[in-house]
N, CA and C atoms as an extended XYZ file, in Angstrom:
597
Properties=species:S:1:pos:R:3:atomname:S:1:resname:S:1:resid:I:1 pbc="F F F"
N       -47.805       39.896       -0.362 N   UNK     1
C       -46.367       39.837       -0.489 CA  UNK     1
C       -45.941       40.685       -1.687 C   UNK     1
N       -44.844       41.360       -1.502 N   UNK     2
C       -44.356       42.242       -2.557 CA  UNK     2
C       -43.696       41.430       -3.667 C   UNK     2
N       -43.891       41.886       -4.900 N   UNK     3
C       -43.376       41.150       -6.061 CA  UNK     3
C       -41.854       41.034       -6.076 C   UNK     3
N       -41.155       42.024       -5.623 N   UNK     4
C       -39.689       41.980       -5.646 CA  UNK     4
C       -39.129       40.967       -4.647 C   UNK     4
N       -39.945       40.574       -3.669 N   UNK     5
C       -39.495       39.636       -2.651 CA  UNK     5
C       -39.431       38.190       -3.174 C   UNK     5
N       -40.271       37.848       -4.149 N   UNK     6
C       -40.301       36.487       -4.689 CA  UNK     6
C       -38.967       36.117       -5.352 C   UNK     6
N       -38.397       36.939       -6.254 N   UNK     7
C       -37.086       36.575       -6.822 CA  UNK     7
C       -35.990       36.492       -5.769 C   UNK     7
N       -36.032       37.322       -4.748 N   UNK     8
C       -35.026       37.292       -3.687 CA  UNK     8
C       -35.109       35.961       -2.936 C   UNK     8
N       -36.352       35.531       -2.639 N   UNK     9
C       -36.540       34.255       -1.936 CA  UNK     9
C       -36.039       33.100       -2.799 C   UNK     9
N       -36.346       33.128       -4.090 N   UNK    10
C       -35.897       32.069       -5.009 CA  UNK    10
C       -34.373       32.029       -5.050 C   UNK    10
N       -33.740       33.187       -5.163 N   UNK    11
C       -32.276       33.257       -5.202 CA  UNK    11
C       -31.691       32.726       -3.893 C   UNK    11
N       -32.289       33.103       -2.769 N   UNK    12
C       -31.795       32.626       -1.469 CA  UNK    12
C       -31.938       31.111       -1.341 C   UNK    12
N       -33.057       30.556       -1.827 N   UNK    13
C       -33.252       29.105       -1.789 CA  UNK    13
C       -32.198       28.410       -2.657 C   UNK    13
N       -31.928       28.962       -3.849 N   UNK    14
C       -30.917       28.373       -4.745 CA  UNK    14
C       -29.530       28.444       -4.107 C   UNK    14
N       -29.185       29.603       -3.542 N   UNK    15
C       -27.882       29.777       -2.895 CA  UNK    15
C       -27.743       28.814       -1.715 C   UNK    15
N       -28.809       28.700       -0.922 N   UNK    16
C       -28.772       27.797        0.225 CA  UNK    16
C       -28.623       26.345       -0.245 C   UNK    16
N       -29.317       25.962       -1.311 N   UNK    17
C       -29.216       24.616       -1.867 CA  UNK    17
C       -27.805       24.323       -2.361 C   UNK    17
N       -27.205       25.297       -3.067 N   UNK    18
C       -25.826       25.126       -3.538 CA  UNK    18
C       -24.845       25.018       -2.376 C   UNK    18
N       -25.078       25.830       -1.353 N   UNK    19
C       -24.226       25.788       -0.162 CA  UNK    19
C       -24.312       24.407        0.496 C   UNK    19
N       -25.528       23.901        0.659 N   UNK    20
C       -25.725       22.590        1.276 CA  UNK    20
C       -25.054       21.491        0.443 C   UNK    20
N       -25.173       21.567       -0.881 N   UNK    21
C       -24.538       20.596       -1.756 CA  UNK    21
C       -23.012       20.652       -1.602 C   UNK    21
N       -22.474       21.881       -1.574 N   UNK    22
C       -21.024       22.044       -1.433 CA  UNK    22
C       -20.517       21.490       -0.113 C   UNK    22
N       -21.239       21.776        0.965 N   UNK    23
C       -20.833       21.275        2.284 CA  UNK    23
C       -20.916       19.749        2.314 C   UNK    23
N       -21.993       19.200        1.789 N   UNK    24
C       -22.163       17.752        1.767 CA  UNK    24
C       -21.070       17.087        0.941 C   UNK    24
N       -20.780       17.639       -0.243 N   UNK    25
C       -19.720       17.080       -1.090 CA  UNK    25
C       -18.387       17.117       -0.367 C   UNK    25
N       -18.040       18.268        0.176 N   UNK    26
C       -16.752       18.455        0.835 CA  UNK    26
C       -16.586       17.495        2.011 C   UNK    26
N       -17.603       17.421        2.871 N   UNK    27
C       -17.495       16.564        4.052 CA  UNK    27
C       -17.412       15.086        3.676 C   UNK    27
N       -18.172       14.668        2.687 N   UNK    28
C       -18.114       13.273        2.241 CA  UNK    28
C       -16.756       12.967        1.626 C   UNK    28
N       -16.240       13.874        0.780 N   UNK    29
C       -14.936       13.652        0.140 CA  UNK    29
C       -13.830       13.569        1.188 C   UNK    29
N       -13.872       14.450        2.174 N   UNK    30
C       -12.852       14.428        3.230 CA  UNK    30
C       -12.936       13.131        4.017 C   UNK    30
N       -14.134       12.710        4.346 N   UNK    31
C       -14.325       11.469        5.097 CA  UNK    31
C       -13.799       10.265        4.315 C   UNK    31
N       -14.142       10.181        3.031 N   UNK    32
C       -13.691        9.060        2.203 CA  UNK    32
C       -12.170        9.075        2.021 C   UNK    32
N       -11.606       10.278        1.852 N   UNK    33
C       -10.154       10.378        1.670 CA  UNK    33
C        -9.419        9.995        2.953 C   UNK    33
N        -9.958       10.395        4.094 N   UNK    34
C        -9.342       10.035        5.377 CA  UNK    34
C        -9.370        8.525        5.590 C   UNK    34
N       -10.456        7.887        5.174 N   UNK    35
C       -10.545        6.428        5.274 CA  UNK    35
C        -9.456        5.781        4.433 C   UNK    35
N        -9.249        6.292        3.219 N   UNK    36
C        -8.190        5.761        2.357 CA  UNK    36
C        -6.812        6.017        2.953 C   UNK    36
N        -6.616        7.185        3.525 N   UNK    37
C        -5.336        7.534        4.139 CA  UNK    37
C        -5.033        6.595        5.303 C   UNK    37
N        -6.033        6.349        6.134 N   UNK    38
C        -5.855        5.442        7.265 CA  UNK    38
C        -5.558        4.022        6.771 C   UNK    38
N        -6.258        3.603        5.743 N   UNK    39
C        -6.051        2.259        5.213 CA  UNK    39
C        -4.659        2.144        4.606 C   UNK    39
N        -4.173        3.201        3.966 N   UNK    40
C        -2.801        3.177        3.434 CA  UNK    40
C        -1.798        3.057        4.576 C   UNK    40
N        -2.082        3.714        5.687 N   UNK    41
C        -1.195        3.588        6.848 CA  UNK    41
C        -1.129        2.135        7.310 C   UNK    41
N        -2.250        1.411        7.207 N   UNK    42
C        -2.248       -0.006        7.553 CA  UNK    42
C        -1.401       -0.818        6.581 C   UNK    42
N        -1.416       -0.442        5.304 N   UNK    43
C        -0.557       -1.111        4.312 CA  UNK    43
C         0.904       -0.897        4.706 C   UNK    43
N         1.263        0.348        4.997 N   UNK    44
C         2.649        0.648        5.383 CA  UNK    44
C         3.030       -0.064        6.675 C   UNK    44
N         2.081       -0.181        7.594 N   UNK    45
C         2.337       -0.885        8.848 CA  UNK    45
C         2.661       -2.352        8.591 C   UNK    45
N         1.939       -2.968        7.662 N   UNK    46
C         2.211       -4.368        7.321 CA  UNK    46
C         3.587       -4.517        6.688 C   UNK    46
N         3.943       -3.576        5.811 N   UNK    47
C         5.285       -3.621        5.216 CA  UNK    47
C         6.358       -3.390        6.277 C   UNK    47
N         6.072       -2.508        7.239 N   UNK    48
C         7.038       -2.251        8.315 CA  UNK    48
C         7.245       -3.510        9.148 C   UNK    48
N         6.147       -4.220        9.408 N   UNK    49
C         6.259       -5.481       10.155 CA  UNK    49
C         7.176       -6.449        9.398 C   UNK    49
N         6.996       -6.522        8.077 N   UNK    50
C         7.840       -7.409        7.284 CA  UNK    50
C         9.294       -6.973        7.377 C   UNK    50
N         9.550       -5.677        7.275 N   UNK    51
C        10.922       -5.186        7.350 CA  UNK    51
C        11.550       -5.508        8.702 C   UNK    51
N        10.778       -5.391        9.771 N   UNK    52
C        11.297       -5.719       11.097 CA  UNK    52
C        11.615       -7.207       11.208 C   UNK    52
N        10.719       -8.035       10.666 N   UNK    53
C        10.956       -9.484       10.701 CA  UNK    53
C        12.179       -9.861        9.873 C   UNK    53
N        12.371       -9.176        8.754 N   UNK    54
C        13.523       -9.477        7.900 CA  UNK    54
C        14.820       -9.189        8.646 C   UNK    54
N        14.831       -8.133        9.447 N   UNK    55
C        16.017       -7.841       10.260 CA  UNK    55
C        16.362       -9.003       11.181 C   UNK    55
N        15.331       -9.567       11.811 N   UNK    56
C        15.558      -10.715       12.686 CA  UNK    56
C        15.969      -11.951       11.894 C   UNK    56
N        15.365      -12.119       10.731 N   UNK    57
C        15.695      -13.247        9.872 CA  UNK    57
C        17.157      -13.182        9.436 C   UNK    57
N        17.595      -11.997        9.042 N   UNK    58
C        18.974      -11.808        8.605 CA  UNK    58
C        19.942      -12.144        9.734 C   UNK    58
N        19.636      -11.700       10.952 N   UNK    59
C        20.516      -12.002       12.091 CA  UNK    59
C        20.586      -13.504       12.349 C   UNK    59
N        19.453      -14.176       12.223 N   UNK    60
C        19.424      -15.622       12.433 CA  UNK    60
C        20.236      -16.340       11.363 C   UNK    60
N        20.054      -15.926       10.117 N   UNK    61
C        20.763      -16.561        9.012 CA  UNK    61
C        22.255      -16.265        9.079 C   UNK    61
N        22.626      -15.075        9.547 N   UNK    62
C        24.052      -14.728        9.645 CA  UNK    62
C        24.781      -15.666       10.594 C   UNK    62
N        24.040      -16.277       11.501 N   UNK    63
C        24.652      -17.219       12.436 CA  UNK    63
C        25.156      -18.480       11.753 C   UNK    63
N        24.666      -18.775       10.568 N   UNK    64
C        25.140      -19.954        9.832 CA  UNK    64
C        26.427      -19.572        9.112 C   UNK    64
N        27.549      -20.042        9.606 N   UNK    65
C        28.863      -19.594        9.121 CA  UNK    65
C        29.093      -19.857        7.646 C   UNK    65
N        28.564      -20.959        7.128 N   UNK    66
C        28.851      -21.294        5.737 CA  UNK    66
C        27.779      -20.791        4.783 C   UNK    66
N        26.916      -19.911        5.264 N   UNK    67
C        25.824      -19.431        4.417 CA  UNK    67
C        26.348      -18.482        3.345 C   UNK    67
N        25.700      -18.516        2.183 N   UNK    68
C        26.125      -17.674        1.064 CA  UNK    68
C        25.866      -16.200        1.374 C   UNK    68
N        26.919      -15.444        1.473 N   UNK    69
C        26.813      -14.038        1.862 CA  UNK    69
C        26.159      -13.163        0.783 C   UNK    69
N        26.338      -13.521       -0.474 N   UNK    70
C        25.786      -12.707       -1.561 CA  UNK    70
C        24.274      -12.595       -1.475 C   UNK    70
N        23.609      -13.707       -1.206 N   UNK    71
C        22.154      -13.710       -1.104 CA  UNK    71
C        21.702      -12.865        0.071 C   UNK    71
N        22.417      -12.991        1.174 N   UNK    72
C        22.097      -12.225        2.377 CA  UNK    72
C        22.288      -10.729        2.127 C   UNK    72
N        23.352      -10.378        1.445 N   UNK    73
C        23.614       -8.976        1.109 CA  UNK    73
C        22.506       -8.408        0.232 C   UNK    73
N        22.022       -9.200       -0.726 N   UNK    74
C        20.920       -8.753       -1.590 CA  UNK    74
C        19.682       -8.410       -0.774 C   UNK    74
N        19.368       -9.248        0.218 N   UNK    75
C        18.199       -9.004        1.067 CA  UNK    75
C        18.392       -7.722        1.871 C   UNK    75
N        19.564       -7.551        2.436 N   UNK    76
C        19.845       -6.362        3.248 CA  UNK    76
C        19.729       -5.098        2.405 C   UNK    76
N        20.303       -5.125        1.198 N   UNK    77
C        20.243       -3.952        0.315 CA  UNK    77
C        18.816       -3.675       -0.166 C   UNK    77
N        18.081       -4.729       -0.491 N   UNK    78
C        16.693       -4.556       -0.946 CA  UNK    78
C        15.822       -4.004        0.185 C   UNK    78
N        16.077       -4.467        1.396 N   UNK    79
C        15.330       -3.959        2.557 CA  UNK    79
C        15.620       -2.476        2.766 C   UNK    79
N        16.877       -2.100        2.653 N   UNK    80
C        17.241       -0.682        2.819 CA  UNK    80
C        16.557        0.178        1.760 C   UNK    80
N        16.518       -0.306        0.525 N   UNK    81
C        15.871        0.445       -0.554 CA  UNK    81
C        14.367        0.550       -0.320 C   UNK    81
N        13.764       -0.548        0.111 N   UNK    82
C        12.310       -0.560        0.331 CA  UNK    82
C        11.909        0.381        1.461 C   UNK    82
N        12.734        0.472        2.491 N   UNK    83
C        12.383        1.344        3.617 CA  UNK    83
C        12.706        2.811        3.328 C   UNK    83
N        13.471        3.074        2.284 N   UNK    84
C        13.826        4.473        1.979 CA  UNK    84
C        12.725        5.194        1.201 C   UNK    84
N        11.771        4.445        0.657 N   UNK    85
C        10.712        5.061       -0.144 CA  UNK    85
C         9.469        5.230        0.709 C   UNK    85
N         9.003        6.467        0.798 N   UNK    86
C         7.774        6.718        1.552 CA  UNK    86
C         6.790        7.471        0.666 C   UNK    86
N         5.522        7.344        1.003 N   UNK    87
C         4.440        7.947        0.225 CA  UNK    87
C         3.617        8.830        1.137 C   UNK    87
N         3.261       10.015        0.639 N   UNK    88
C         2.348       10.892        1.365 CA  UNK    88
C         0.939       10.353        1.146 C   UNK    88
N         0.300        9.793        2.197 N   UNK    89
C        -1.001        9.166        1.993 CA  UNK    89
C        -2.092       10.136        1.550 C   UNK    89
N        -1.899       11.423        1.761 N   UNK    90
C        -2.908       12.397        1.344 CA  UNK    90
C        -2.857       12.663       -0.160 C   UNK    90
N        -1.723       12.364       -0.797 N   UNK    91
C        -1.564       12.616       -2.231 CA  UNK    91
C        -0.900       11.430       -2.922 C   UNK    91
N        -1.556       10.290       -2.885 N   UNK    92
C        -0.992        9.084       -3.482 CA  UNK    92
C        -1.173        9.149       -4.992 C   UNK    92
N        -0.043        9.159       -5.700 N   UNK    93
C        -0.090        9.215       -7.163 CA  UNK    93
C         0.291        7.853       -7.735 C   UNK    93
N        -0.111        7.583       -8.966 N   UNK    94
C         0.289        6.313       -9.585 CA  UNK    94
C         1.812        6.158       -9.663 C   UNK    94
N         2.537        7.259       -9.879 N   UNK    95
C         3.996        7.192       -9.967 CA  UNK    95
C         4.598        6.784       -8.626 C   UNK    95
N         4.089        7.393       -7.529 N   UNK    96
C         4.591        7.047       -6.200 CA  UNK    96
C         4.319        5.579       -5.890 C   UNK    96
N         3.105        5.136       -6.192 N   UNK    97
C         2.748        3.744       -5.921 CA  UNK    97
C         3.600        2.789       -6.740 C   UNK    97
N         3.879        3.152       -7.973 N   UNK    98
C         4.712        2.304       -8.826 CA  UNK    98
C         6.117        2.183       -8.255 C   UNK    98
N         6.681        3.310       -7.820 N   UNK    99
C         8.025        3.310       -7.243 CA  UNK    99
C         8.056        2.489       -5.947 C   UNK    99
N         7.037        2.682       -5.102 N   UNK   100
C         6.935        1.938       -3.850 CA  UNK   100
C         6.796        0.442       -4.135 C   UNK   100
N         5.916        0.108       -5.071 N   UNK   101
C         5.662       -1.286       -5.425 CA  UNK   101
C         6.920       -1.944       -5.988 C   UNK   101
N         7.670       -1.209       -6.793 N   UNK   102
C         8.901       -1.744       -7.386 CA  UNK   102
C         9.928       -2.070       -6.293 C   UNK   102
N        10.067       -1.180       -5.324 N   UNK   103
C        11.020       -1.418       -4.232 CA  UNK   103
C        10.589       -2.617       -3.389 C   UNK   103
N         9.294       -2.685       -3.090 N   UNK   104
C         8.794       -3.813       -2.287 CA  UNK   104
C         8.917       -5.123       -3.052 C   UNK   104
N         8.710       -5.063       -4.356 N   UNK   105
C         8.843       -6.261       -5.189 CA  UNK   105
C        10.289       -6.749       -5.196 C   UNK   105
N        11.233       -5.807       -5.246 N   UNK   106
C        12.652       -6.176       -5.188 CA  UNK   106
C        12.990       -6.871       -3.880 C   UNK   106
N        12.394       -6.385       -2.802 N   UNK   107
C        12.617       -7.007       -1.495 CA  UNK   107
C        11.992       -8.402       -1.461 C   UNK   107
N        10.789       -8.532       -1.995 N   UNK   108
C        10.127       -9.844       -2.038 CA  UNK   108
C        10.952      -10.843       -2.836 C   UNK   108
N        11.496      -10.389       -3.946 N   UNK   109
C        12.312      -11.259       -4.798 CA  UNK   109
C        13.577      -11.708       -4.068 C   UNK   109
N        14.258      -10.763       -3.424 N   UNK   110
C        15.490      -11.102       -2.690 CA  UNK   110
C        15.171      -12.047       -1.537 C   UNK   110
N        14.050      -11.820       -0.875 N   UNK   111
C        13.642      -12.670        0.232 CA  UNK   111
C        13.319      -14.086       -0.257 C   UNK   111
N        12.662      -14.187       -1.399 N   UNK   112
C        12.361      -15.502       -1.981 CA  UNK   112
C        13.645      -16.262       -2.300 C   UNK   112
N        14.632      -15.544       -2.877 N   UNK   113
C        15.921      -16.191       -3.183 CA  UNK   113
C        16.604      -16.671       -1.900 C   UNK   113
N        16.489      -15.871       -0.842 N   UNK   114
C        17.081      -16.247        0.438 CA  UNK   114
C        16.436      -17.529        0.969 C   UNK   114
N        15.110      -17.590        0.924 N   UNK   115
C        14.413      -18.754        1.460 CA  UNK   115
C        14.692      -20.011        0.633 C   UNK   115
N        14.840      -19.854       -0.682 N   UNK   116
C        15.196      -20.996       -1.521 CA  UNK   116
C        16.613      -21.458       -1.204 C   UNK   116
N        17.529      -20.522       -1.002 N   UNK   117
C        18.916      -20.858       -0.687 CA  UNK   117
C        19.015      -21.580        0.651 C   UNK   117
N        18.159      -21.199        1.585 N   UNK   118
C        18.169      -21.811        2.916 CA  UNK   118
C        17.896      -23.312        2.834 C   UNK   118
N        17.162      -23.728        1.798 N   UNK   119
C        16.844      -25.152        1.645 CA  UNK   119
C        18.110      -26.006        1.595 C   UNK   119
N        19.231      -25.415        1.199 N   UNK   120
C        20.484      -26.167        1.102 CA  UNK   120
C        21.170      -26.358        2.451 C   UNK   120
N        20.635      -25.738        3.494 N   UNK   121
C        21.292      -25.757        4.801 CA  UNK   121
C        20.369      -26.397        5.833 C   UNK   121
N        20.468      -27.725        5.994 N   UNK   122
C        19.551      -28.435        6.898 CA  UNK   122
C        19.612      -27.944        8.343 C   UNK   122
N        20.806      -27.580        8.823 N   UNK   123
C        20.905      -27.108       10.215 CA  UNK   123
C        20.132      -25.816       10.405 C   UNK   123
N        20.264      -24.914        9.434 N   UNK   124
C        19.556      -23.636        9.514 CA  UNK   124
C        18.065      -23.847        9.352 C   UNK   124
N        17.714      -24.724        8.434 N   UNK   125
C        16.309      -24.990        8.158 CA  UNK   125
C        15.615      -25.571        9.394 C   UNK   125
N        16.348      -26.299       10.221 N   UNK   126
C        15.777      -26.920       11.408 CA  UNK   126
C        15.827      -25.999       12.628 C   UNK   126
N        16.524      -24.873       12.518 N   UNK   127
C        16.652      -23.942       13.630 CA  UNK   127
C        15.273      -23.393       14.010 C   UNK   127
N        14.902      -23.516       15.281 N   UNK   128
C        13.563      -23.115       15.743 CA  UNK   128
C        13.311      -21.626       15.512 C   UNK   128
N        14.318      -20.785       15.742 N   UNK   129
C        14.163      -19.339       15.509 CA  UNK   129
C        13.859      -19.058       14.046 C   UNK   129
N        14.593      -19.752       13.168 N   UNK   130
C        14.375      -19.542       11.741 CA  UNK   130
C        12.974      -19.977       11.329 C   UNK   130
N        12.549      -21.139       11.810 N   UNK   131
C        11.216      -21.649       11.466 CA  UNK   131
C        10.124      -20.684       11.932 C   UNK   131
N        10.303      -20.133       13.129 N   UNK   132
C         9.313      -19.178       13.660 CA  UNK   132
C         9.287      -17.907       12.810 C   UNK   132
N        10.459      -17.402       12.457 N   UNK   133
C        10.525      -16.201       11.625 CA  UNK   133
C         9.925      -16.452       10.248 C   UNK   133
N        10.202      -17.608        9.680 N   UNK   134
C         9.659      -17.942        8.369 CA  UNK   134
C         8.131      -17.994        8.431 C   UNK   134
N         7.603      -18.576        9.495 N   UNK   135
C         6.149      -18.642        9.677 CA  UNK   135
C         5.555      -17.241        9.827 C   UNK   135
N         6.225      -16.381       10.594 N   UNK   136
C         5.733      -15.012       10.774 CA  UNK   136
C         5.794      -14.223        9.466 C   UNK   136
N         6.843      -14.462        8.671 N   UNK   137
C         6.935      -13.787        7.370 CA  UNK   137
C         5.795      -14.198        6.453 C   UNK   137
N         5.468      -15.477        6.447 N   UNK   138
C         4.349      -15.942        5.619 CA  UNK   138
C         3.050      -15.264        6.049 C   UNK   138
N         2.834      -15.190        7.363 N   UNK   139
C         1.639      -14.516        7.876 CA  UNK   139
C         1.628      -13.041        7.519 C   UNK   139
N         2.798      -12.421        7.558 N   UNK   140
C         2.894      -11.001        7.232 CA  UNK   140
C         2.608      -10.757        5.760 C   UNK   140
N         3.082      -11.645        4.903 N   UNK   141
C         2.786      -11.501        3.471 CA  UNK   141
C         1.282      -11.541        3.242 C   UNK   141
N         0.591      -12.409        3.974 N   UNK   142
C        -0.869      -12.450        3.870 CA  UNK   142
C        -1.493      -11.151        4.362 C   UNK   142
N        -0.965      -10.624        5.460 N   UNK   143
C        -1.466       -9.338        5.977 CA  UNK   143
C        -1.279       -8.219        4.964 C   UNK   143
N        -0.126       -8.225        4.315 N   UNK   144
C         0.154       -7.198        3.304 CA  UNK   144
C        -0.874       -7.279        2.185 C   UNK   144
N        -1.141       -8.477        1.724 N   UNK   145
C        -2.099       -8.650        0.640 CA  UNK   145
C        -3.494       -8.170        1.057 C   UNK   145
N        -3.918       -8.526        2.257 N   UNK   146
C        -5.231       -8.087        2.760 CA  UNK   146
C        -5.261       -6.567        2.893 C   UNK   146
N        -4.189       -5.983        3.419 N   UNK   147
C        -4.141       -4.528        3.604 CA  UNK   147
C        -4.196       -3.797        2.260 C   UNK   147
N        -3.508       -4.324        1.253 N   UNK   148
C        -3.556       -3.696       -0.073 CA  UNK   148
C        -4.961       -3.787       -0.658 C   UNK   148
N        -5.606       -4.935       -0.500 N   UNK   149
C        -6.981       -5.089       -0.998 CA  UNK   149
C        -7.923       -4.117       -0.303 C   UNK   149
N        -7.770       -3.977        1.005 N   UNK   150
C        -8.632       -3.053        1.759 CA  UNK   150
C        -8.382       -1.605        1.327 C   UNK   150
N        -7.127       -1.287        1.045 N   UNK   151
C        -6.820        0.061        0.564 CA  UNK   151
C        -7.560        0.333       -0.737 C   UNK   151
N        -7.472       -0.599       -1.684 N   UNK   152
C        -8.166       -0.423       -2.964 CA  UNK   152
C        -9.674       -0.302       -2.770 C   UNK   152
N       -10.226       -1.029       -1.800 N   UNK   153
C       -11.663       -0.937       -1.523 CA  UNK   153
C       -12.059        0.444       -1.015 C   UNK   153
N       -11.154        1.138       -0.323 N   UNK   154
C       -11.478        2.482        0.175 CA  UNK   154
C       -11.229        3.559       -0.873 C   UNK   154
N       -10.346        3.283       -1.824 N   UNK   155
C       -10.079        4.257       -2.880 CA  UNK   155
C       -11.268        4.372       -3.823 C   UNK   155
N       -11.910        3.255       -4.100 N   UNK   156
C       -13.004        3.252       -5.070 CA  UNK   156
C       -14.140        4.216       -4.726 C   UNK   156
N       -14.725        4.191       -3.508 N   UNK   157
C       -15.825        5.124       -3.247 CA  UNK   157
C       -15.391        6.589       -3.288 C   UNK   157
N       -14.158        6.856       -2.851 N   UNK   158
C       -13.654        8.235       -2.911 CA  UNK   158
C       -13.557        8.694       -4.363 C   UNK   158
N       -12.911        7.871       -5.208 N   UNK   159
C       -12.758        8.250       -6.620 CA  UNK   159
C       -14.113        8.394       -7.308 C   UNK   159
N       -15.038        7.490       -7.018 N   UNK   160
C       -16.379        7.596       -7.604 CA  UNK   160
C       -17.063        8.891       -7.165 C   UNK   160
N       -16.911        9.231       -5.895 N   UNK   161
C       -17.553       10.431       -5.353 CA  UNK   161
C       -17.061       11.698       -6.056 C   UNK   161
N       -15.764       11.787       -6.275 N   UNK   162
C       -15.241       13.024       -6.876 CA  UNK   162
C       -15.351       13.047       -8.397 C   UNK   162
N       -15.585       11.883       -9.027 N   UNK   163
C       -15.660       11.838      -10.490 CA  UNK   163
C       -17.070       12.020      -11.030 C   UNK   163
N       -18.072       11.686      -10.225 N   UNK   164
C       -19.453       11.753      -10.703 CA  UNK   164
C       -19.900       13.203      -10.857 C   UNK   164
N       -20.655       13.436      -11.921 N   UNK   165
C       -21.215       14.759      -12.150 CA  UNK   165
C       -22.410       14.939      -11.234 C   UNK   165
N       -22.611       16.064      -10.612 N   UNK   166
C       -21.899       17.337      -10.697 CA  UNK   166
C       -20.760       17.477       -9.695 C   UNK   166
N       -20.498       16.412       -8.899 N   UNK   167
C       -19.422       16.494       -7.915 CA  UNK   167
C       -18.072       16.804       -8.542 C   UNK   167
N       -17.870       16.352       -9.782 N   UNK   168
C       -16.594       16.574      -10.451 CA  UNK   168
C       -16.283       18.067      -10.589 C   UNK   168
N       -17.322       18.872      -10.676 N   UNK   169
C       -17.120       20.330      -10.772 CA  UNK   169
C       -16.505       20.846       -9.476 C   UNK   169
N       -17.123       20.473       -8.358 N   UNK   170
C       -16.589       20.915       -7.062 CA  UNK   170
C       -15.226       20.299       -6.777 C   UNK   170
N       -15.025       19.052       -7.196 N   UNK   171
C       -13.731       18.395       -6.957 CA  UNK   171
C       -12.606       19.187       -7.606 C   UNK   171
N       -12.855       19.700       -8.814 N   UNK   172
C       -11.849       20.517       -9.494 CA  UNK   172
C       -11.613       21.838       -8.785 C   UNK   172
N       -12.681       22.448       -8.325 N   UNK   173
C       -12.567       23.741       -7.637 CA  UNK   173
C       -11.868       23.594       -6.291 C   UNK   173
N       -12.217       22.526       -5.553 N   UNK   174
C       -11.684       22.339       -4.198 CA  UNK   174
C       -10.406       21.494       -4.160 C   UNK   174
N        -9.866       21.161       -5.322 N   UNK   175
C        -8.609       20.407       -5.439 CA  UNK   175
C        -8.652       19.027       -4.783 C   UNK   175
N        -9.710       18.283       -5.027 N   UNK   176
C        -9.762       16.889       -4.614 CA  UNK   176
C        -9.305       16.056       -5.808 C   UNK   176
N        -8.087       15.516       -5.710 N   UNK   177
C        -7.523       14.732       -6.804 CA  UNK   177
C        -7.818       13.251       -6.612 C   UNK   177
N        -7.847       12.567       -7.739 N   UNK   178
C        -8.079       11.119       -7.725 CA  UNK   178
C        -6.924       10.420       -7.021 C   UNK   178
N        -7.241        9.392       -6.235 N   UNK   179
C        -6.212        8.577       -5.595 CA  UNK   179
C        -5.888        7.389       -6.498 C   UNK   179
N        -4.645        6.947       -6.423 N   UNK   180
C        -4.210        5.808       -7.236 CA  UNK   180
C        -4.528        4.503       -6.522 C   UNK   180
N        -4.848        3.495       -7.300 N   UNK   181
C        -5.040        2.149       -6.762 CA  UNK   181
C        -3.691        1.468       -6.642 C   UNK   181
N        -3.598        0.530       -5.719 N   UNK   182
C        -2.396       -0.284       -5.607 CA  UNK   182
C        -2.518       -1.396       -6.628 C   UNK   182
N        -1.646       -1.411       -7.627 N   UNK   183
C        -1.677       -2.416       -8.686 CA  UNK   183
C        -0.492       -3.351       -8.551 C   UNK   183
N        -0.695       -4.570       -8.982 N   UNK   184
C         0.406       -5.531       -8.989 CA  UNK   184
C         1.444       -5.083      -10.011 C   UNK   184
N         2.675       -5.426       -9.741 N   UNK   185
C         3.750       -5.072      -10.671 CA  UNK   185
C         3.611       -5.891      -11.953 C   UNK   185
N         4.005       -5.316      -13.059 N   UNK   186
C         3.911       -5.997      -14.352 CA  UNK   186
C         4.637       -7.334      -14.294 C   UNK   186
N         3.978       -8.354      -14.790 N   UNK   187
C         4.566       -9.682      -14.813 CA  UNK   187
C         4.243      -10.520      -13.591 C   UNK   187
N         3.622       -9.921      -12.576 N   UNK   188
C         3.337      -10.673      -11.351 CA  UNK   188
C         2.197      -11.667      -11.535 C   UNK   188
N         1.495      -11.560      -12.672 N   UNK   189
C         0.426      -12.534      -12.934 CA  UNK   189
C         0.995      -13.897      -13.318 C   UNK   189
N         2.282      -13.940      -13.671 N   UNK   190
C         2.926      -15.205      -14.033 CA  UNK   190
C         3.522      -15.854      -12.786 C   UNK   190
N         3.335      -17.146      -12.654 N   UNK   191
C         3.890      -17.863      -11.506 CA  UNK   191
C         5.414      -17.863      -11.602 C   UNK   191
N         6.116      -17.603      -10.484 N   UNK   192
C         7.577      -17.597      -10.530 CA  UNK   192
C         8.125      -19.002      -10.678 C   UNK   192
N         9.280      -19.102      -11.308 N   UNK   193
C         9.973      -20.382      -11.413 CA  UNK   193
C        10.841      -20.548      -10.184 C   UNK   193
N        10.592      -21.599       -9.444 N   UNK   194
C        11.378      -21.880       -8.252 CA  UNK   194
C        12.115      -23.179       -8.489 C   UNK   194
N        13.438      -23.104       -8.379 N   UNK   195
C        14.253      -24.292       -8.589 CA  UNK   195
C        15.023      -24.600       -7.300 C   UNK   195
N        14.957      -25.837       -6.883 N   UNK   196
C        15.720      -26.277       -5.733 CA  UNK   196
C        16.926      -27.069       -6.252 C   UNK   196
N        18.096      -26.485       -6.068 N   UNK   197
C        19.320      -27.118       -6.572 CA  UNK   197
C        20.154      -27.534       -5.364 C   UNK   197
N        20.233      -28.821       -5.120 N   UNK   198
C        20.934      -29.300       -3.930 CA  UNK   198
C        22.332      -29.821       -4.247 C   UNK   198
N        22.854      -29.475       -5.419 N   UNK   199
C        24.200      -29.934       -5.790 CA  UNK   199
C        25.269      -29.225       -4.997 C   UNK   199
């Protein structure tokens, strides 16, 4: 074998190894990011289900003639605000998630006030449609929580993959950015004060 051929073979082996590493990194990162994107779509789907149920809840509650309109208006406005914010699942940033979370939290708060206010109206509270909607909302809140947890579970392997050395080098070159985790809103670790005032 000719001496000049040995360095060429070594260079080709190194180039081929780097190529294989790059392809493997890229395909794994894309796969992990797509999993996170799909899981985020499930989070949005759960929130959409809640928004749809709230529409039905509002119509049912509007049927109670003596119901406090201010509380109902708050729910309607909070729902409109929550549905106006959308996130690009391919580029989820902490700022976008914070804005989305804040809007959803406002809707949750308005909905909680509505349900507490309903306690003052025995006829509405006994209405079968209302009871069914309330039960579905509770189930949906659980779905939302599970979907958010699953989203965070898919973000972790993607972020680890692109942050670990030497993958971090390729991540910078190929523009794979870190995805944000879904975090609870500040203060949500404290139990809310719920007061039932029947005066």
